[in-house]
N, C-alpha and C positions, 0 to 999 in steps of 0.2 A: 504492500500499501502504501509506503513512502519514496519507494522506488517511482512507482508510477506518478505521486506528488509531486517529485523532484521534476520528471520528465513533464511534465505538464506546466511550475513555471518557469524550467528550462527554455520549453517551446516558445512563451509566450515573446521573455526577455531577448531571446535571440532572433527575433525576427522587428523587423523598423518598427510594424506596424502597431507594436506594445510600445515604444516607449512617444509614436506619437499618440497614443491615444491618451499616455499617462501626461504627457506634455498638454493637450488640447485640457487635459480635465483642469490643469496647472493654474494654466494663461489663461480663462475664462474666469476661474473664481478672479484672478492675479487682479484681472482686468475691471471685473462689478467689483473690487474694494479699493483700488487705489488711484484709479486714472478714468473709470466713464463718470462725469460727474454728476449731482444728483444724491436722493437718498441713504442710496449704496454703497458711494463712497465715503468711506470711511472716515478723512477728514473734512468733508463736507460737514455730515451728520454732527459731530461737536460731540460725540458720546466714546468713552473710552471701551465698546465694546465690537465686535466682531459676530455680528445677528449674521450679517450680510451673510457667509462663508454657509452658517448653515442655512439659510434659507433660499440660496443659488444651488449648494453641493446637491439635495437631493435632485433636480430637475436635470443635472450634468450626469449625475447615476444616469440615470435613463439611459444618456449615452453611454457613458462608462462602463456598466456591468454585463450591457448585452455583448458592448465589444471586447472586454477579455474572454466573455465565454463564448461567442457563436461558433467559435469552432469546434470546443469539445468534445461531442459525438456527432457534431455535423462531418466535421473532417473525419474522423475515424469511419464513417456510412462512405461515402465516397471513395475514398482508396478500400475498402474493402477490408482494413487492420481491426474493424471491431469487430469481426468472428474470431479471429484471433486475440484478441483483450480477451472475450467472455470465456477463453478456454483455460486464459490464466487461473489459477489456482485462488480464485479472490471473487467474490460474492457480486452479485449485481452491486448490494447496497455498498459493497467497499470502494467499488469503480467512480459509483454519483460522490461518495463521500469524498475522493480525493483529489477528483474535479469540481469539486464545492468549493474544500478549504485552499488550491491552488488559485482559484478565483477570488476566495475571498481576504488571502491573503495582499492579491497580486494590487486588489482595492484596498486595501489597508494600507499598502505600500506606498500609492500612490496622493492617502492621504499623508501619510507622515508630513511631507516640508509642510504642511498647513499650517505648524504647528507653533512658523516660524511668524505667522503672523499675531500670536495668541501672545510670544515675547515681546514682538512689535506696540500689541496695546498696551500689554503691563506695563512697558517704558513709556511709550509717549504721552500718557495718562496725565493731566494735571496731575497729579498728585501720585508717582509710581505704587503701581499695582493696585492701583484703584480699576480696578474692575471683577466682576460678580464670578470669581474660578468654581462654582458651584455651577453657576448653570453650563457655561460654558463644558465642565464633564458630563454636564447630563447629556449636553449635545453632539458631543465626541459619541458619548455611550449611543445614542442614537441614532448616529447617524453610519454605525458600527450595526448596528440592528437589522438599519433598513439597509446596508446593502450587505447583508445576509443575503436575505429578502430578496432583493435586486439580483443576487448570484445565483441562489435556489430556479429562480422564473427563468431565468438567461439558460439554466443547465433544460433545465429541462422545453425551453425553448429548439434547445442546441439539439433534442433527442426527435423533436420531430420530423428534421427536411436532413437532405443530407445537405442544401446549401445555405451555405455561411451566411448569405443577403436575406435570402427572406426566415431565419432561425433570427436575424439581427432584429431583424422589425416584426416581429411575433413577441419578443421577448421585452423590445421598445411597448408595443401596445400594450400587452399586459399589465409593463411595469406603471404604467400610468393607467392604468382604471387601476389597479390592486393600488394605487397612490392616491389619485382623486375621484374615481369613477364611481364609486360608494357615495362618497360624499357629495358631489352633482348630482345623482339621482334621487339623495336623502332632500337636497336642495327645492324641488319640486312640490315637497309636501303634501304625496299622493297617499298615504298610508298611517299620517296622522302619529301616531305616539312610536308604531314603527320603522318614524324613520327614523330615530336617534338609535335604534338598533343596526341596520345599515349603515348609519353612519359612523358606527363603530365596526364595520366591518373593514374601511378602509384606515391604509396605513397613515395617511396622513394625522390620522387624529390622536393617534397611540405615539408620530412623531413627536409633536406639537406637546404633547402631555407630560412626554421624557423629557425634553427640548428643555421642562422650564426647572428640571437640576433636579425635581424630583422623583425616584425611580420608586414606580408603581408596580408591582406581582402582575398586575394586568397587563401592562404593556409590556413584561419580558413573555410571559405568557404568550399574546398574542402572537410578537415578532414567533417564538421559536416554533411556534404551529404553525403559522404560515410558510418559514423555512421547511420546518416536515414537511407540511403538504404535496408541497411542488416536488422534494424528495419524493414521496414518495411515486408520483404523480409520474417521474422519474421511473423509477422503479418497473411500476407498472409498464410504461411503455416502451423498457428495456424484455419485459417477460413475454410481452407480446411477440415480439420476433421467434420466441420457440415454438408459440402455438402449430 
């Protein structure tokens, strides 16, 4: 399993697209935080916070996670190596978890440089250290869970097609729907009190909650459950090849 994990990470980092994807993520966040004028610009806002990172990052993750995961199973199916992989002494779940962890670690790798933003704001405040560290930690934890969900969705989407571009598009659509789709459905106010239940099915509601710096077990259970659902859907997809 560790061998497969290292292989997946090495394959991504050995390609130019891997660095382009990570570079686009960091450049996009940096432009909104420091270059583009407006409310998202840290210097224009007048407040010592990095809320812009946690507002923009989920939307960029919808591109980043599918780009990281689109080749996971799609490439294996296209080249026929999926059959060889399945015959190895690894269960389907171990194969899926290896690819999931590889994708998750790569997204974390792209997120690490953003810690520079935190230390910059920490020093730039009118009083050094005048930043809500608790909220920042909560927001980073929220981003990690969000990344886990999008990577799990991407892995599932990659198992649906041999074409990486199609897998990428499916993953982006599913990520977008899971993030704000349920919230938009609930906003139509068609089901009365049941609308709040529908809203709670969406990722954004739980991401906002955990970003306040309060780690609620209900939010953690939601994120872990969503990750588990898409991992199991991927497992079912792989098993269907044996039917």
